C-alpha positions as CSV (number, residue, x, y, z in Angstrom):
1,M,0.0,0.0,0.0
2,R,1.4,3.4,-1.0
3,L,0.7,6.6,0.8
4,E,1.7,10.1,-0.3
5,V,4.1,12.0,2.0
6,T,2.7,15.3,3.2
7,A,4.0,18.2,5.3
8,N,2.5,16.4,8.3
9,T,4.9,13.5,7.9
10,C,8.1,15.6,7.5
11,I,10.2,17.7,9.8
12,G,13.3,19.7,9.3
13,I,16.7,18.8,10.7
14,S,16.3,21.5,13.3
15,G,13.2,19.8,14.7
16,T,13.1,18.2,18.1
17,I,12.2,14.7,19.3
18,R,9.1,16.2,20.8
19,Q,8.0,17.6,17.4
20,A,8.7,14.2,15.7
21,M,6.6,12.4,18.3
22,Q,3.8,14.9,17.8
23,Q,3.8,14.2,14.1
24,I,4.1,10.4,14.4
25,G,1.1,10.1,16.7
26,P,-1.8,11.6,14.6
27,T,-0.6,10.2,11.3
28,Q,-0.4,6.7,12.6
29,L,2.3,6.0,10.1
30,G,4.8,5.1,12.7
31,V,7.5,7.2,11.1
32,V,8.5,10.8,10.4
33,F,10.8,11.9,7.6
34,I,13.6,14.3,8.3
35,V,14.1,16.5,5.3
36,D,16.0,19.6,4.1
37,R,14.4,22.7,2.6
38,E,14.0,21.0,-0.8
39,R,12.3,18.0,0.9
40,K,15.3,15.8,0.2
41,L,15.4,12.9,2.6
42,L,18.0,13.2,5.3
43,G,16.8,10.4,7.5
44,T,13.8,8.8,9.3
45,A,12.7,8.4,12.9
46,T,10.3,5.8,14.1
47,D,8.8,5.2,17.6
48,G,11.6,2.7,18.2
49,D,14.3,5.1,17.1
50,I,13.0,7.7,19.5
51,R,12.7,5.2,22.4
52,R,16.3,4.1,21.9
53,A,17.5,7.8,21.9
54,L,15.6,8.5,25.1
55,L,17.1,5.5,26.8
56,K,20.5,6.7,25.8
57,G,19.9,10.1,27.5
58,A,18.2,12.3,24.9
59,D,15.3,14.3,26.1
60,L,12.1,15.5,24.3
61,D,13.8,18.8,23.5
62,S,16.9,17.2,21.9
63,S,17.5,17.6,18.2
64,I,15.8,14.9,16.1
65,D,19.3,14.0,14.7
66,R,19.9,12.2,18.0
67,A,17.1,9.8,17.2
68,M,17.1,9.6,13.4
69,N,18.3,6.8,11.2
70,Q,20.7,8.6,8.9
71,S,20.9,5.8,6.4
72,P,17.4,4.5,5.8
73,I,16.7,2.0,3.1
74,V,14.9,3.9,0.3
75,A,13.6,3.1,-3.2
76,P,12.9,5.1,-6.3
77,D,9.2,6.0,-6.6
78,T,9.1,4.4,-10.1
79,L,9.8,0.9,-8.7
80,S,6.9,-1.6,-9.2
81,E,4.9,-2.8,-6.2
82,P,6.2,-6.4,-6.5
83,A,9.8,-5.2,-6.6
84,L,9.1,-3.0,-3.6
85,A,7.6,-5.9,-1.7
86,T,10.6,-8.1,-2.6
87,L,13.0,-5.3,-1.4
88,M,11.1,-4.9,1.9
89,R,10.9,-8.6,2.6
90,A,14.7,-9.0,1.8
91,N,15.5,-6.3,4.3
92,S,12.8,-7.3,6.9
93,I,11.2,-3.8,6.8
94,R,7.5,-3.0,6.8
95,Q,7.7,0.6,5.6
96,L,9.9,2.1,2.8
97,P,10.4,5.7,1.9
98,L,10.1,6.4,-1.9
99,V,12.1,9.2,-3.4
100,D,12.1,10.9,-6.7
101,V,15.1,11.4,-9.0
102,A,16.1,14.5,-6.9
103,G,16.1,12.5,-3.7
104,R,12.9,14.1,-2.4
105,V,10.7,11.9,-0.3
106,V,7.3,11.6,-2.1
107,A,5.6,8.5,-0.7
108,I,5.9,5.7,1.7
109,E,5.2,2.0,0.8
110,Y,3.8,-0.4,3.4
111,L,4.2,-4.1,3.2
112,D,0.9,-4.6,4.9
113,A,-2.4,-3.0,3.7
114,T,-2.7,-1.0,6.9
115,P,-0.1,1.5,8.2
């Protein structure tokens, strides 16, 4: 299942862990995308990433870069759904950011039908 990425699912690198949590909750996607001004993907942060950062001493007002995955697995937005599913299963991931040719995050693919 593919969902379009909106401003509600992205924060800038200057954002905080608190802001990331506030955006993860209402979207129910389980992930927030950290992007630059051109919406190029810099990293991702999931509930689990945030929990691990908090356990390591970060607090809610810490920069999101303390919790983000700086090397997420991504795929081009032109890849077919079967190829995306294969990639996700091979890497044991349930959500996959899709980027355009400029590296901007445009969508998220879910392995299951419900995010």
